[in-house]
Structures are given as structure tokens and as C-alpha cells.
C-alpha positions as CSV (number, residue, x, y, z in Angstrom):
1,X,8.0,18.6,-5.1
2,X,7.5,14.7,-5.5
3,X,4.9,13.2,-4.1
4,X,4.8,12.1,-0.4
5,X,5.6,8.8,0.8
6,X,3.1,7.7,3.1
7,X,2.4,4.1,4.2
8,X,-1.3,4.0,5.7
9,X,-3.5,1.4,8.0
10,X,-7.0,0.9,8.0
11,X,-8.4,-0.8,10.7
12,X,-11.2,-1.4,9.6
13,X,-14.0,-2.5,12.7
14,X,-11.4,-3.8,14.9
15,X,-9.6,-3.2,17.8
16,X,-9.6,-1.7,21.0
17,X,-7.7,0.3,23.9
18,X,-5.8,-2.7,24.7
19,X,-4.3,-2.7,20.6
20,X,-2.9,0.8,20.7
21,X,0.2,-1.0,22.8
22,X,0.5,-2.3,18.5
23,X,1.6,2.1,18.2
24,X,4.7,2.4,20.6
25,X,6.0,-1.0,19.0
26,X,5.7,0.9,15.9
27,X,7.1,4.0,17.2
28,X,10.2,2.4,18.6
29,X,10.9,0.2,15.9
30,X,10.5,3.3,13.6
31,X,11.6,6.1,15.8
32,X,12.8,8.2,12.1
33,X,11.0,6.5,9.2
34,X,12.1,7.9,5.3
35,X,8.4,7.8,4.6
36,X,4.7,9.4,6.8
37,X,2.7,7.1,8.2
38,X,-0.6,6.7,9.1
39,X,-3.4,4.5,10.6
40,X,-7.1,5.2,10.9
41,X,-8.9,3.3,13.9
42,X,-12.4,2.4,14.3
43,X,-13.3,5.9,15.9
44,X,-13.6,5.2,19.4
45,X,-9.6,4.8,19.3
46,X,-9.6,8.1,17.3
47,X,-8.6,10.7,20.8
48,X,-6.5,7.9,22.3
49,X,-4.6,6.8,19.2
50,X,-3.6,10.0,18.4
51,X,-2.3,10.9,22.2
52,X,-0.6,7.6,22.5
53,X,1.6,8.5,18.7
54,X,2.5,11.6,19.9
55,X,2.1,12.9,16.1
56,X,4.6,10.5,15.0
57,X,2.1,9.0,13.6
58,X,-1.1,10.3,12.0
59,X,-4.0,10.2,13.1
60,X,-7.0,9.4,10.5
61,X,-11.2,8.1,10.3
62,X,-12.6,5.6,8.5
63,X,-15.6,8.2,7.4
64,X,-17.3,11.3,8.2
65,X,-19.8,12.7,6.9
66,X,-20.9,16.1,4.5
67,X,-22.7,17.3,6.8
68,X,-20.8,19.3,9.9
69,X,-23.5,18.7,12.1
70,X,-27.1,17.9,12.8
71,X,-29.7,15.5,13.6
72,X,-27.1,12.1,12.1
73,X,-27.1,9.8,14.7
74,X,-24.1,7.8,14.5
75,X,-22.3,9.7,12.1
76,X,-19.8,11.9,12.5
77,X,-18.4,15.5,11.0
78,X,-15.5,16.2,9.6
79,X,-14.6,18.8,11.9
80,X,-15.0,16.7,15.5
81,X,-12.6,14.4,13.5
82,X,-10.5,17.2,13.5
83,X,-11.5,18.0,16.8
84,X,-10.7,14.2,17.9
85,X,-6.6,14.7,17.3
86,X,-7.5,13.0,13.4
87,X,-4.8,15.5,10.3
88,X,-7.0,12.6,7.6
89,X,-9.8,10.3,7.0
90,X,-10.4,7.6,4.1
91,X,-13.8,8.6,2.2
92,X,-15.5,5.7,-0.7
93,X,-13.5,2.6,0.6
94,X,-14.8,0.3,-1.1
95,X,-16.8,-1.5,1.9
96,X,-18.4,1.9,2.3
97,X,-19.5,2.6,-1.7
98,X,-21.5,-1.8,-1.0
99,X,-22.0,-2.0,2.0
100,X,-24.2,2.0,1.9
101,X,-24.1,2.6,-1.8
102,X,-22.1,5.7,-1.3
103,X,-21.4,7.3,-4.7
104,X,-19.4,9.2,-6.2
105,X,-21.5,12.1,-5.7
106,X,-21.8,11.3,-2.0
107,X,-17.9,10.3,-1.3
108,X,-16.5,13.7,-3.2
109,X,-19.2,15.6,-0.4
110,X,-17.8,14.3,2.1
111,X,-14.3,15.2,0.7
112,X,-14.8,19.2,0.6
113,X,-16.2,18.4,4.0
114,X,-13.0,17.2,4.7
115,X,-10.7,20.0,3.3
116,X,-13.3,22.5,4.8
117,X,-12.0,21.2,8.6
118,X,-8.7,20.6,8.1
119,X,-8.1,17.2,7.1
120,X,-6.9,15.4,4.4
121,X,-8.9,13.1,2.4
122,X,-7.2,10.1,1.1
123,X,-9.7,9.4,-1.4
124,X,-10.4,4.9,-2.3
125,X,-11.0,4.4,-5.6
126,X,-11.0,0.5,-7.5
127,X,-12.7,-2.0,-10.1
128,X,-14.6,-5.4,-8.8
129,X,-13.5,-9.0,-9.7
130,X,-16.8,-8.4,-12.6
131,X,-15.9,-5.0,-14.0
132,X,-11.4,-5.8,-14.3
133,X,-12.8,-9.5,-16.5
134,X,-14.9,-7.6,-18.5
135,X,-11.8,-5.1,-19.4
136,X,-13.9,-2.3,-17.8
137,X,-11.1,-1.4,-15.0
138,X,-9.4,1.9,-16.3
139,X,-12.8,2.8,-17.4
140,X,-14.2,2.6,-13.7
141,X,-11.4,4.2,-12.5
142,X,-11.2,7.4,-14.2
143,X,-14.7,7.6,-13.9
144,X,-14.4,7.2,-10.0
145,X,-11.8,10.0,-9.9
146,X,-13.7,12.5,-12.0
147,X,-16.7,12.2,-9.8
148,X,-15.0,11.2,-6.3
149,X,-12.3,13.9,-6.3
150,X,-13.3,17.7,-6.0
151,X,-11.8,20.6,-8.4
152,X,-9.9,22.4,-4.9
153,X,-8.2,18.6,-4.1
154,X,-4.3,19.7,-4.1
155,X,-1.4,17.8,-3.4
156,X,-1.4,19.1,0.4
157,X,-4.9,18.1,1.1
158,X,-5.3,15.0,-0.7
159,X,-4.3,11.5,-1.3
160,X,-5.9,9.0,-3.9
161,X,-5.8,4.9,-3.2
162,X,-6.1,2.7,-5.8
163,X,-7.7,-0.8,-4.4
164,X,-9.2,-2.8,-6.7
165,X,-12.2,-4.3,-5.2
166,X,-11.5,-8.7,-5.5
167,X,-7.7,-7.8,-3.5
168,X,-9.1,-6.8,-0.6
169,X,-8.5,-9.3,2.3
170,X,-8.1,-12.0,-0.2
171,X,-4.8,-12.4,-0.9
172,X,-5.1,-12.1,-4.3
173,X,-2.9,-8.9,-6.5
174,X,-2.6,-8.2,-9.7
175,X,0.6,-7.9,-11.8
176,X,3.4,-5.2,-11.2
177,X,2.0,-4.6,-14.9
178,X,-1.5,-3.8,-14.0
179,X,-0.7,-1.8,-10.9
180,X,1.5,0.1,-13.0
181,X,-1.5,0.2,-16.0
182,X,-3.5,2.2,-13.1
183,X,-1.6,4.2,-11.5
184,X,-0.3,6.0,-14.8
185,X,-3.9,6.0,-15.2
186,X,-4.4,8.5,-12.0
187,X,-1.3,10.4,-12.8
188,X,-2.2,11.8,-16.1
189,X,-6.7,11.7,-15.1
190,X,-4.7,14.0,-11.8
191,X,-2.1,16.2,-13.9
192,X,-4.4,17.2,-16.6
193,X,-7.6,18.9,-14.0
194,X,-5.5,19.1,-10.7
195,X,-2.9,22.0,-11.2
196,X,-1.2,19.6,-7.9
197,X,-1.7,16.5,-9.5
198,X,1.5,15.3,-10.3
199,X,2.5,15.3,-7.2
200,X,-0.6,14.4,-5.6
201,X,0.2,11.0,-3.5
202,X,-1.1,7.4,-5.4
203,X,-1.1,4.7,-3.3
204,X,-1.9,1.2,-4.1
205,X,-3.9,-1.3,-1.6
206,X,-5.9,-5.1,-1.4
207,X,-3.6,-7.6,0.3
208,X,-0.3,-5.5,0.5
209,X,1.7,-7.4,3.0
210,X,5.6,-7.9,3.8
211,X,7.0,-10.3,1.8
212,X,5.2,-7.7,-1.3
213,X,5.7,-4.0,-1.2
214,X,8.8,-3.9,-1.5
215,X,7.9,-5.2,-5.2
216,X,5.1,-2.6,-5.0
217,X,7.1,0.6,-4.4
218,X,9.3,0.1,-6.9
219,X,5.9,0.5,-9.7
220,X,5.9,3.4,-11.2
221,X,3.7,6.4,-9.6
222,X,3.1,4.3,-6.4
223,X,3.9,6.3,-3.4
224,X,2.9,3.9,-0.6
225,X,0.4,2.0,0.4
226,X,-3.0,1.8,2.0
227,X,-3.0,-1.3,4.1
228,X,-5.8,-3.2,6.4
229,X,-5.3,-6.6,7.6
230,X,-1.7,-6.2,7.8
231,X,-1.4,-2.9,9.5
232,X,-3.1,-4.4,12.5
233,X,0.2,-6.3,14.5
234,X,3.5,-3.8,14.6
235,X,5.2,-6.5,13.2
236,X,3.9,-6.9,9.6
237,X,2.8,-3.2,9.8
238,X,7.1,-2.4,10.0
239,X,8.1,-4.9,7.6
240,X,6.3,-2.2,5.5
241,X,6.7,0.8,6.3
242,X,10.6,-0.1,5.8
243,X,9.8,-1.7,2.3
244,X,8.8,1.9,1.5
245,X,11.4,4.1,3.7
246,X,14.0,2.6,1.4
247,X,11.8,2.5,-1.5
């Protein structure tokens, strides 16, 4: 099997119930896209979005706890996301790693919890600008993959998103050769370690926009995108979906 193409949107800490009108527009404009579409809204919108999307657009969470329940005020269990209608959950995003000091081991534990709850784990990896400038990118990505992806990962329950930290929301993107180099490394590492590593979808994230999406999707081993700001509006996210459908 070939990796499934996935256009994933991460709304981050944005959006209210009124924002779900964007889902209506996406459904109307893309009734039968040639790729899977996922949007991960704030936790307050997961259930409402899942109902609104009618299964035609997948709904995901932006994080989950490694435990199934307990005294963890403000946290959300993977099973609770599943119960609310989510099918996916983003884990290990650089903003979580930075703002909450999440480690690779914690991300892996959350991924295990997601798998056990029946969620697809979208595991994020990426280097900082200092690491890129120091020539450490491939070592950093290799270490994050080794530490963040659990042994039970399959093509059905795991997606990997490469998001160079310095490109997220900055308008900057790596060169095509730089993206290709990292995605080839990820494919090699996953194929060597996991039985289905050759079929795990690999997404690129970091200032993906309608203007550069088609070029990025033409790069080998790029099976889709994890999109931030451009996923908040149907007029921006729609062309990205269309570009991936045509890739």
C-alpha cells in the first residue's frame, strides 16, 4: 500500500463555534477531495466539529494525556477525545515541546495512549533554527523519531509531521532540497524500524500556503501537510486540499 495523502489543519488556540462555518464551506467546495482531510480544533470545538463534518472531514485533538483518567486538571484523555468524535490527535508539536517542556519519552507515551484509544497519532518532529545552522538537523530528527514513535506504530495508527520550528508561522520555508533530505531520512528510519514504515504518511508543515503547496507536494516522500494559520479559513485551506488532491 502507498501512504495515504492527508491535508491536516491545526487551528491551535483559535476558533469559536462561529468558526465552524468554515467547515461548511470546505464541504461545499470539496465534496469529494482526492485526499484525506483532517482539522484539529481547540478541545472546546471537537464534538461540535465532528458533528458538523459528518465524517467527510476528520476531526482531531491537539494533545492528549498519557493516562486514561485521573487527577490531571485541564488535561484530556485520548479516550475522551475519541468519545467526543475525534479520530486523530496531534502529539509532540514544537509548541508543546517548547511551552510545556515535553520530552520524546512523554510524546511516545501519549502516542501509545492514543493508539490504545483508537486514535491516529500525528507525531511532530522538527529542528530549531540554531540546530539547523549548526548542521544538526538530521541527527535531531533521527533522535526525535527514535524517541517519540512507539514500537507499535503502524501505517494505520500513525502519521509523522516534519515541522522545522523556525518555519512555523514565520513565512519562511526550507528549500525543496532540504525538505526532500529530511523526508528521505524519515522514510529510511521508519522503514528500517517498523514493519509498515514504508507506508506511514509523512507530512510537511511550516508556512504551507496556497502559493507553495503544489511545489511542496511534488517533493518525494511528502504525502501531505500539517497546516497552521492557512487552515483557519476555507479560502486558504481549500487550495491546499486541491493541490494535494492533484499531486
